HTML snippet that shows the backbone in 3Dmol.js (N, CA, C, O; Angstrom):
<script src="https://3Dmol.org/build/3Dmol-min.js"></script>
<div id="view" style="width:600px;height:400px;position:relative"></div>
<script>
const pdb = `
ATOM      1  N   MET A   1     -12.228   1.020   6.195  1.00  0.00           N
ATOM      2  CA  MET A   1     -11.406   2.181   6.122  1.00  0.00           C
ATOM      3  C   MET A   1     -11.989   3.123   5.025  1.00  0.00           C
ATOM      4  O   MET A   1     -12.223   2.698   3.894  1.00  0.00           O
ATOM      5  N   ASN A   2     -12.194   4.293   5.360  1.00  0.00           N
ATOM      6  CA  ASN A   2     -12.668   5.323   4.406  1.00  0.00           C
ATOM      7  C   ASN A   2     -11.556   6.262   4.044  1.00  0.00           C
ATOM      8  O   ASN A   2     -11.182   7.144   4.817  1.00  0.00           O
ATOM      9  N   PHE A   3     -11.035   6.063   2.862  1.00  0.00           N
ATOM     10  CA  PHE A   3      -9.991   6.959   2.339  1.00  0.00           C
ATOM     11  C   PHE A   3     -10.703   8.200   1.732  1.00  0.00           C
ATOM     12  O   PHE A   3     -11.837   8.105   1.262  1.00  0.00           O
ATOM     13  N   PRO A   4     -10.011   9.358   1.755  1.00  0.00           N
ATOM     14  CA  PRO A   4     -10.569  10.523   1.135  1.00  0.00           C
ATOM     15  C   PRO A   4     -10.943  10.283  -0.351  1.00  0.00           C
ATOM     16  O   PRO A   4     -10.249   9.547  -1.052  1.00  0.00           O
ATOM     17  N   ASP A   5     -11.986  10.878  -0.796  1.00  0.00           N
ATOM     18  CA  ASP A   5     -12.475  10.658  -2.180  1.00  0.00           C
ATOM     19  C   ASP A   5     -11.391  10.900  -3.224  1.00  0.00           C
ATOM     20  O   ASP A   5     -11.350  10.203  -4.238  1.00  0.00           O
ATOM     21  N   ASP A   6     -10.520  11.863  -2.998  1.00  0.00           N
ATOM     22  CA  ASP A   6      -9.494  12.163  -4.055  1.00  0.00           C
ATOM     23  C   ASP A   6      -8.368  11.142  -4.038  1.00  0.00           C
ATOM     24  O   ASP A   6      -7.462  11.232  -4.866  1.00  0.00           O
ATOM     25  N   LEU A   7      -8.388  10.172  -3.123  1.00  0.00           N
ATOM     26  CA  LEU A   7      -7.385   9.080  -3.110  1.00  0.00           C
ATOM     27  C   LEU A   7      -7.928   7.713  -3.490  1.00  0.00           C
ATOM     28  O   LEU A   7      -7.150   6.775  -3.664  1.00  0.00           O
ATOM     29  N   LEU A   8      -9.229   7.576  -3.623  1.00  0.00           N
ATOM     30  CA  LEU A   8      -9.856   6.283  -3.864  1.00  0.00           C
ATOM     31  C   LEU A   8      -9.330   5.614  -5.140  1.00  0.00           C
ATOM     32  O   LEU A   8      -9.254   4.388  -5.207  1.00  0.00           O
ATOM     33  N   HIS A   9      -8.966   6.412  -6.148  1.00  0.00           N
ATOM     34  CA  HIS A   9      -8.454   5.849  -7.391  1.00  0.00           C
ATOM     35  C   HIS A   9      -7.079   5.228  -7.198  1.00  0.00           C
ATOM     36  O   HIS A   9      -6.625   4.494  -8.075  1.00  0.00           O
ATOM     37  N   LEU A  10      -6.403   5.488  -6.100  1.00  0.00           N
ATOM     38  CA  LEU A  10      -5.067   4.936  -5.830  1.00  0.00           C
ATOM     39  C   LEU A  10      -5.078   3.634  -5.008  1.00  0.00           C
ATOM     40  O   LEU A  10      -4.145   2.833  -5.075  1.00  0.00           O
ATOM     41  N   VAL A  11      -6.151   3.446  -4.236  1.00  0.00           N
ATOM     42  CA  VAL A  11      -6.170   2.380  -3.231  1.00  0.00           C
ATOM     43  C   VAL A  11      -6.906   1.154  -3.813  1.00  0.00           C
ATOM     44  O   VAL A  11      -7.992   1.255  -4.384  1.00  0.00           O
ATOM     45  N   ARG A  12      -6.255  -0.001  -3.635  1.00  0.00           N
ATOM     46  CA  ARG A  12      -6.895  -1.304  -3.966  1.00  0.00           C
ATOM     47  C   ARG A  12      -6.916  -2.176  -2.701  1.00  0.00           C
ATOM     48  O   ARG A  12      -6.013  -2.103  -1.868  1.00  0.00           O
ATOM     49  N   THR A  13      -7.942  -2.981  -2.580  1.00  0.00           N
ATOM     50  CA  THR A  13      -8.044  -3.877  -1.439  1.00  0.00           C
ATOM     51  C   THR A  13      -7.679  -5.320  -1.818  1.00  0.00           C
ATOM     52  O   THR A  13      -7.888  -5.752  -2.952  1.00  0.00           O
ATOM     53  N   ASP A  14      -7.139  -6.038  -0.856  1.00  0.00           N
ATOM     54  CA  ASP A  14      -6.777  -7.463  -1.033  1.00  0.00           C
ATOM     55  C   ASP A  14      -5.864  -7.643  -2.248  1.00  0.00           C
ATOM     56  O   ASP A  14      -6.056  -8.567  -3.038  1.00  0.00           O
ATOM     57  N   GLU A  15      -4.882  -6.769  -2.396  1.00  0.00           N
ATOM     58  CA  GLU A  15      -3.970  -6.855  -3.553  1.00  0.00           C
ATOM     59  C   GLU A  15      -2.898  -7.897  -3.294  1.00  0.00           C
ATOM     60  O   GLU A  15      -2.190  -7.824  -2.289  1.00  0.00           O
ATOM     61  N   PRO A  16      -2.770  -8.874  -4.197  1.00  0.00           N
ATOM     62  CA  PRO A  16      -1.698  -9.907  -4.024  1.00  0.00           C
ATOM     63  C   PRO A  16      -0.341  -9.255  -4.139  1.00  0.00           C
ATOM     64  O   PRO A  16      -0.070  -8.521  -5.089  1.00  0.00           O
ATOM     65  N   LEU A  17       0.522  -9.529  -3.152  1.00  0.00           N
ATOM     66  CA  LEU A  17       1.873  -8.975  -3.161  1.00  0.00           C
ATOM     67  C   LEU A  17       2.929  -9.823  -3.790  1.00  0.00           C
ATOM     68  O   LEU A  17       4.018  -9.335  -4.090  1.00  0.00           O
ATOM     69  N   GLY A  18       2.627 -11.121  -4.004  1.00  0.00           N
ATOM     70  CA  GLY A  18       3.585 -12.020  -4.611  1.00  0.00           C
ATOM     71  C   GLY A  18       4.208 -11.510  -5.908  1.00  0.00           C
ATOM     72  O   GLY A  18       5.430 -11.548  -6.051  1.00  0.00           O
ATOM     73  N   PRO A  19       3.402 -11.035  -6.854  1.00  0.00           N
ATOM     74  CA  PRO A  19       3.979 -10.553  -8.109  1.00  0.00           C
ATOM     75  C   PRO A  19       4.852  -9.297  -7.976  1.00  0.00           C
ATOM     76  O   PRO A  19       5.558  -8.922  -8.912  1.00  0.00           O
ATOM     77  N   LEU A  20       4.797  -8.660  -6.818  1.00  0.00           N
ATOM     78  CA  LEU A  20       5.542  -7.402  -6.675  1.00  0.00           C
ATOM     79  C   LEU A  20       6.861  -7.576  -5.932  1.00  0.00           C
ATOM     80  O   LEU A  20       7.625  -6.616  -5.833  1.00  0.00           O
ATOM     81  N   VAL A  21       7.163  -8.777  -5.401  1.00  0.00           N
ATOM     82  CA  VAL A  21       8.395  -8.996  -4.710  1.00  0.00           C
ATOM     83  C   VAL A  21       9.277  -9.997  -5.506  1.00  0.00           C
ATOM     84  O   VAL A  21       8.769 -10.795  -6.294  1.00  0.00           O
ATOM     85  N   TRP A  22      10.566  -9.932  -5.286  1.00  0.00           N
ATOM     86  CA  TRP A  22      11.507 -10.698  -6.075  1.00  0.00           C
ATOM     87  C   TRP A  22      11.299 -12.184  -5.981  1.00  0.00           C
ATOM     88  O   TRP A  22      11.473 -12.899  -6.968  1.00  0.00           O
ATOM     89  N   LEU A  23      10.927 -12.667  -4.810  1.00  0.00           N
ATOM     90  CA  LEU A  23      10.739 -14.102  -4.680  1.00  0.00           C
ATOM     91  C   LEU A  23       9.431 -14.603  -5.272  1.00  0.00           C
ATOM     92  O   LEU A  23       9.264 -15.808  -5.459  1.00  0.00           O
ATOM     93  N   GLY A  24       8.508 -13.709  -5.569  1.00  0.00           N
ATOM     94  CA  GLY A  24       7.270 -14.062  -6.248  1.00  0.00           C
ATOM     95  C   GLY A  24       6.246 -14.771  -5.398  1.00  0.00           C
ATOM     96  O   GLY A  24       5.296 -15.352  -5.924  1.00  0.00           O
ATOM     97  N   ILE A  25       6.424 -14.735  -4.082  1.00  0.00           N
ATOM     98  CA  ILE A  25       5.445 -15.344  -3.171  1.00  0.00           C
ATOM     99  C   ILE A  25       4.964 -14.315  -2.173  1.00  0.00           C
ATOM    100  O   ILE A  25       5.689 -13.384  -1.820  1.00  0.00           O
ATOM    101  N   GLY A  26       3.759 -14.487  -1.730  1.00  0.00           N
ATOM    102  CA  GLY A  26       3.210 -13.610  -0.699  1.00  0.00           C
ATOM    103  C   GLY A  26       1.739 -13.471  -0.812  1.00  0.00           C
ATOM    104  O   GLY A  26       1.171 -13.591  -1.897  1.00  0.00           O
ATOM    105  N   GLY A  27       1.092 -13.210   0.335  1.00  0.00           N
ATOM    106  CA  GLY A  27      -0.302 -13.032   0.369  1.00  0.00           C
ATOM    107  C   GLY A  27      -0.751 -11.626   0.030  1.00  0.00           C
ATOM    108  O   GLY A  27       0.038 -10.796  -0.419  1.00  0.00           O
ATOM    109  N   PRO A  28      -2.057 -11.366   0.257  1.00  0.00           N
ATOM    110  CA  PRO A  28      -2.596 -10.057  -0.097  1.00  0.00           C
ATOM    111  C   PRO A  28      -2.388  -9.004   0.967  1.00  0.00           C
ATOM    112  O   PRO A  28      -2.315  -9.312   2.157  1.00  0.00           O
ATOM    113  N   ALA A  29      -2.294  -7.771   0.537  1.00  0.00           N
ATOM    114  CA  ALA A  29      -2.319  -6.601   1.421  1.00  0.00           C
ATOM    115  C   ALA A  29      -3.748  -6.182   1.585  1.00  0.00           C
ATOM    116  O   ALA A  29      -4.507  -6.156   0.616  1.00  0.00           O
ATOM    117  N   ARG A  30      -4.131  -5.852   2.806  1.00  0.00           N
ATOM    118  CA  ARG A  30      -5.509  -5.383   3.027  1.00  0.00           C
ATOM    119  C   ARG A  30      -5.777  -4.155   2.185  1.00  0.00           C
ATOM    120  O   ARG A  30      -6.807  -4.071   1.517  1.00  0.00           O
ATOM    121  N   TYR A  31      -4.854  -3.196   2.210  1.00  0.00           N
ATOM    122  CA  TYR A  31      -4.954  -1.995   1.330  1.00  0.00           C
ATOM    123  C   TYR A  31      -3.615  -1.841   0.640  1.00  0.00           C
ATOM    124  O   TYR A  31      -2.571  -2.104   1.237  1.00  0.00           O
ATOM    125  N   PHE A  32      -3.638  -1.422  -0.593  1.00  0.00           N
ATOM    126  CA  PHE A  32      -2.408  -1.244  -1.362  1.00  0.00           C
ATOM    127  C   PHE A  32      -2.572   0.015  -2.247  1.00  0.00           C
ATOM    128  O   PHE A  32      -3.619   0.227  -2.859  1.00  0.00           O
ATOM    129  N   ALA A  33      -1.551   0.807  -2.293  1.00  0.00           N
ATOM    130  CA  ALA A  33      -1.585   2.034  -3.114  1.00  0.00           C
ATOM    131  C   ALA A  33      -0.229   2.237  -3.758  1.00  0.00           C
ATOM    132  O   ALA A  33       0.812   1.916  -3.185  1.00  0.00           O
ATOM    133  N   GLU A  34      -0.270   2.780  -4.968  1.00  0.00           N
ATOM    134  CA  GLU A  34       0.952   3.149  -5.710  1.00  0.00           C
ATOM    135  C   GLU A  34       0.883   4.599  -6.083  1.00  0.00           C
ATOM    136  O   GLU A  34       0.658   4.925  -7.248  1.00  0.00           O
ATOM    137  N   PRO A  35       1.075   5.504  -5.104  1.00  0.00           N
ATOM    138  CA  PRO A  35       0.958   6.935  -5.441  1.00  0.00           C
ATOM    139  C   PRO A  35       2.171   7.393  -6.270  1.00  0.00           C
ATOM    140  O   PRO A  35       3.268   6.851  -6.137  1.00  0.00           O
ATOM    141  N   VAL A  36       1.955   8.375  -7.105  1.00  0.00           N
ATOM    142  CA  VAL A  36       2.996   8.932  -7.908  1.00  0.00           C
ATOM    143  C   VAL A  36       3.430  10.297  -7.391  1.00  0.00           C
ATOM    144  O   VAL A  36       4.618  10.619  -7.382  1.00  0.00           O
ATOM    145  N   GLU A  37       2.478  11.077  -6.969  1.00  0.00           N
ATOM    146  CA  GLU A  37       2.759  12.419  -6.495  1.00  0.00           C
ATOM    147  C   GLU A  37       3.091  12.447  -4.997  1.00  0.00           C
ATOM    148  O   GLU A  37       2.425  11.784  -4.202  1.00  0.00           O
ATOM    149  N   PRO A  38       4.116  13.212  -4.616  1.00  0.00           N
ATOM    150  CA  PRO A  38       4.450  13.301  -3.198  1.00  0.00           C
ATOM    151  C   PRO A  38       3.308  13.720  -2.301  1.00  0.00           C
ATOM    152  O   PRO A  38       3.196  13.242  -1.172  1.00  0.00           O
ATOM    153  N   ASP A  39       2.456  14.613  -2.792  1.00  0.00           N
ATOM    154  CA  ASP A  39       1.273  14.985  -1.978  1.00  0.00           C
ATOM    155  C   ASP A  39       0.370  13.839  -1.717  1.00  0.00           C
ATOM    156  O   ASP A  39      -0.199  13.740  -0.630  1.00  0.00           O
ATOM    157  N   ASP A  40       0.209  12.954  -2.678  1.00  0.00           N
ATOM    158  CA  ASP A  40      -0.661  11.773  -2.471  1.00  0.00           C
ATOM    159  C   ASP A  40      -0.061  10.841  -1.432  1.00  0.00           C
ATOM    160  O   ASP A  40      -0.797  10.250  -0.642  1.00  0.00           O
ATOM    161  N   VAL A  41       1.252  10.696  -1.415  1.00  0.00           N
ATOM    162  CA  VAL A  41       1.930   9.876  -0.391  1.00  0.00           C
ATOM    163  C   VAL A  41       1.611  10.449   0.992  1.00  0.00           C
ATOM    164  O   VAL A  41       1.247   9.714   1.910  1.00  0.00           O
ATOM    165  N   GLN A  42       1.746  11.724   1.122  1.00  0.00           N
ATOM    166  CA  GLN A  42       1.441  12.364   2.427  1.00  0.00           C
ATOM    167  C   GLN A  42      -0.023  12.163   2.845  1.00  0.00           C
ATOM    168  O   GLN A  42      -0.322  11.844   3.996  1.00  0.00           O
ATOM    169  N   LYS A  43      -0.907  12.356   1.891  1.00  0.00           N
ATOM    170  CA  LYS A  43      -2.348  12.180   2.204  1.00  0.00           C
ATOM    171  C   LYS A  43      -2.691  10.735   2.576  1.00  0.00           C
ATOM    172  O   LYS A  43      -3.494  10.492   3.478  1.00  0.00           O
ATOM    173  N   LEU A  44      -2.071   9.773   1.868  1.00  0.00           N
ATOM    174  CA  LEU A  44      -2.347   8.379   2.205  1.00  0.00           C
ATOM    175  C   LEU A  44      -1.820   8.033   3.575  1.00  0.00           C
ATOM    176  O   LEU A  44      -2.498   7.356   4.349  1.00  0.00           O
ATOM    177  N   ILE A  45      -0.602   8.493   3.893  1.00  0.00           N
ATOM    178  CA  ILE A  45      -0.044   8.208   5.207  1.00  0.00           C
ATOM    179  C   ILE A  45      -0.882   8.869   6.320  1.00  0.00           C
ATOM    180  O   ILE A  45      -1.127   8.267   7.365  1.00  0.00           O
ATOM    181  N   ARG A  46      -1.302  10.083   6.080  1.00  0.00           N
ATOM    182  CA  ARG A  46      -2.146  10.774   7.066  1.00  0.00           C
ATOM    183  C   ARG A  46      -3.448  10.018   7.294  1.00  0.00           C
ATOM    184  O   ARG A  46      -3.867   9.837   8.437  1.00  0.00           O
ATOM    185  N   ALA A  47      -4.097   9.572   6.210  1.00  0.00           N
ATOM    186  CA  ALA A  47      -5.349   8.860   6.317  1.00  0.00           C
ATOM    187  C   ALA A  47      -5.154   7.529   7.041  1.00  0.00           C
ATOM    188  O   ALA A  47      -5.996   7.146   7.854  1.00  0.00           O
ATOM    189  N   ALA A  48      -4.072   6.824   6.766  1.00  0.00           N
ATOM    190  CA  ALA A  48      -3.778   5.593   7.452  1.00  0.00           C
ATOM    191  C   ALA A  48      -3.510   5.793   8.954  1.00  0.00           C
ATOM    192  O   ALA A  48      -3.965   5.018   9.795  1.00  0.00           O
ATOM    193  N   ASN A  49      -2.767   6.846   9.253  1.00  0.00           N
ATOM    194  CA  ASN A  49      -2.470   7.138  10.671  1.00  0.00           C
ATOM    195  C   ASN A  49      -3.745   7.468  11.445  1.00  0.00           C
ATOM    196  O   ASN A  49      -3.907   7.047  12.590  1.00  0.00           O
ATOM    197  N   GLU A  50      -4.646   8.220  10.819  1.00  0.00           N
ATOM    198  CA  GLU A  50      -5.901   8.582  11.446  1.00  0.00           C
ATOM    199  C   GLU A  50      -6.754   7.368  11.764  1.00  0.00           C
ATOM    200  O   GLU A  50      -7.568   7.392  12.688  1.00  0.00           O
ATOM    201  N   SER A  51      -6.561   6.301  10.987  1.00  0.00           N
ATOM    202  CA  SER A  51      -7.342   5.044  11.206  1.00  0.00           C
ATOM    203  C   SER A  51      -6.516   3.971  11.924  1.00  0.00           C
ATOM    204  O   SER A  51      -6.928   2.815  12.024  1.00  0.00           O
ATOM    205  N   ASP A  52      -5.345   4.377  12.420  1.00  0.00           N
ATOM    206  CA  ASP A  52      -4.477   3.446  13.154  1.00  0.00           C
ATOM    207  C   ASP A  52      -4.048   2.274  12.295  1.00  0.00           C
ATOM    208  O   ASP A  52      -3.876   1.169  12.811  1.00  0.00           O
ATOM    209  N   LEU A  53      -3.870   2.481  11.005  1.00  0.00           N
ATOM    210  CA  LEU A  53      -3.370   1.420  10.103  1.00  0.00           C
ATOM    211  C   LEU A  53      -1.868   1.561   9.941  1.00  0.00           C
ATOM    212  O   LEU A  53      -1.374   2.672   9.755  1.00  0.00           O
ATOM    213  N   PRO A  54      -1.127   0.455  10.007  1.00  0.00           N
ATOM    214  CA  PRO A  54       0.305   0.509   9.810  1.00  0.00           C
ATOM    215  C   PRO A  54       0.580   0.783   8.316  1.00  0.00           C
ATOM    216  O   PRO A  54      -0.186   0.369   7.446  1.00  0.00           O
ATOM    217  N   VAL A  55       1.685   1.488   8.046  1.00  0.00           N
ATOM    218  CA  VAL A  55       2.105   1.802   6.695  1.00  0.00           C
ATOM    219  C   VAL A  55       3.445   1.143   6.440  1.00  0.00           C
ATOM    220  O   VAL A  55       4.345   1.241   7.275  1.00  0.00           O
ATOM    221  N   ARG A  56       3.605   0.466   5.296  1.00  0.00           N
ATOM    222  CA  ARG A  56       4.810  -0.145   4.901  1.00  0.00           C
ATOM    223  C   ARG A  56       5.138   0.331   3.513  1.00  0.00           C
ATOM    224  O   ARG A  56       4.287   0.254   2.627  1.00  0.00           O
ATOM    225  N   ILE A  57       6.349   0.826   3.286  1.00  0.00           N
ATOM    226  CA  ILE A  57       6.798   1.225   1.934  1.00  0.00           C
ATOM    227  C   ILE A  57       7.664   0.105   1.420  1.00  0.00           C
ATOM    228  O   ILE A  57       8.685  -0.231   2.020  1.00  0.00           O
ATOM    229  N   LEU A  58       7.253  -0.477   0.299  1.00  0.00           N
ATOM    230  CA  LEU A  58       7.893  -1.662  -0.213  1.00  0.00           C
ATOM    231  C   LEU A  58       9.160  -1.374  -1.017  1.00  0.00           C
ATOM    232  O   LEU A  58      10.073  -2.199  -1.012  1.00  0.00           O
ATOM    233  N   GLY A  59       9.245  -0.290  -1.674  1.00  0.00           N
ATOM    234  CA  GLY A  59      10.403  -0.052  -2.573  1.00  0.00           C
ATOM    235  C   GLY A  59      10.378  -0.980  -3.716  1.00  0.00           C
ATOM    236  O   GLY A  59       9.324  -1.177  -4.320  1.00  0.00           O
ATOM    237  N   GLY A  60      11.503  -1.576  -4.054  1.00  0.00           N
ATOM    238  CA  GLY A  60      11.616  -2.441  -5.234  1.00  0.00           C
ATOM    239  C   GLY A  60      11.217  -3.878  -4.995  1.00  0.00           C
ATOM    240  O   GLY A  60      11.167  -4.664  -5.940  1.00  0.00           O
ATOM    241  N   GLY A  61      10.916  -4.263  -3.698  1.00  0.00           N
ATOM    242  CA  GLY A  61      10.493  -5.590  -3.402  1.00  0.00           C
ATOM    243  C   GLY A  61      11.562  -6.632  -3.223  1.00  0.00           C
ATOM    244  O   GLY A  61      11.268  -7.824  -3.132  1.00  0.00           O
ATOM    245  N   SER A  62      12.830  -6.184  -3.171  1.00  0.00           N
ATOM    246  CA  SER A  62      13.890  -7.165  -2.951  1.00  0.00           C
ATOM    247  C   SER A  62      14.106  -7.280  -1.445  1.00  0.00           C
ATOM    248  O   SER A  62      13.777  -6.363  -0.694  1.00  0.00           O
ATOM    249  N   ASN A  63      14.654  -8.393  -1.015  1.00  0.00           N
ATOM    250  CA  ASN A  63      14.889  -8.690   0.393  1.00  0.00           C
ATOM    251  C   ASN A  63      13.636  -8.538   1.215  1.00  0.00           C
ATOM    252  O   ASN A  63      13.682  -8.042   2.340  1.00  0.00           O
ATOM    253  N   LEU A  64      12.525  -8.957   0.667  1.00  0.00           N
ATOM    254  CA  LEU A  64      11.253  -8.789   1.360  1.00  0.00           C
ATOM    255  C   LEU A  64      10.502 -10.112   1.309  1.00  0.00           C
ATOM    256  O   LEU A  64      10.323 -10.697   0.240  1.00  0.00           O
ATOM    257  N   LEU A  65      10.067 -10.576   2.474  1.00  0.00           N
ATOM    258  CA  LEU A  65       9.224 -11.782   2.545  1.00  0.00           C
ATOM    259  C   LEU A  65       7.834 -11.365   3.018  1.00  0.00           C
ATOM    260  O   LEU A  65       7.686 -10.664   4.019  1.00  0.00           O
ATOM    261  N   VAL A  66       6.842 -11.802   2.294  1.00  0.00           N
ATOM    262  CA  VAL A  66       5.455 -11.484   2.598  1.00  0.00           C
ATOM    263  C   VAL A  66       4.744 -12.742   2.993  1.00  0.00           C
ATOM    264  O   VAL A  66       4.789 -13.726   2.255  1.00  0.00           O
ATOM    265  N   ARG A  67       4.087 -12.753   4.132  1.00  0.00           N
ATOM    266  CA  ARG A  67       3.385 -13.982   4.510  1.00  0.00           C
ATOM    267  C   ARG A  67       2.028 -14.060   3.872  1.00  0.00           C
ATOM    268  O   ARG A  67       1.301 -15.030   4.083  1.00  0.00           O
TER     269      ARG A  67
END
`;
const viewer = $3Dmol.createViewer("view");
viewer.addModel(pdb, "pdb");
viewer.setStyle({}, {cartoon: {color: "spectrum"}});
viewer.zoomTo();
viewer.render();
</script>
């Protein structure tokens, strides 16, 4: 996946999700980003959609099981 150059600083690959959810367990996300600016969220979602990648917004990580 090729993210736009201005978003590369936000995207990490194979990011473990266990430490981010309340139960503390879970495997890695292929791509993971923590954007702060609303424009960056829109750009990330647009780039993922163009590459047919699903997008999941985690929120606070409660009530979430990650395989």
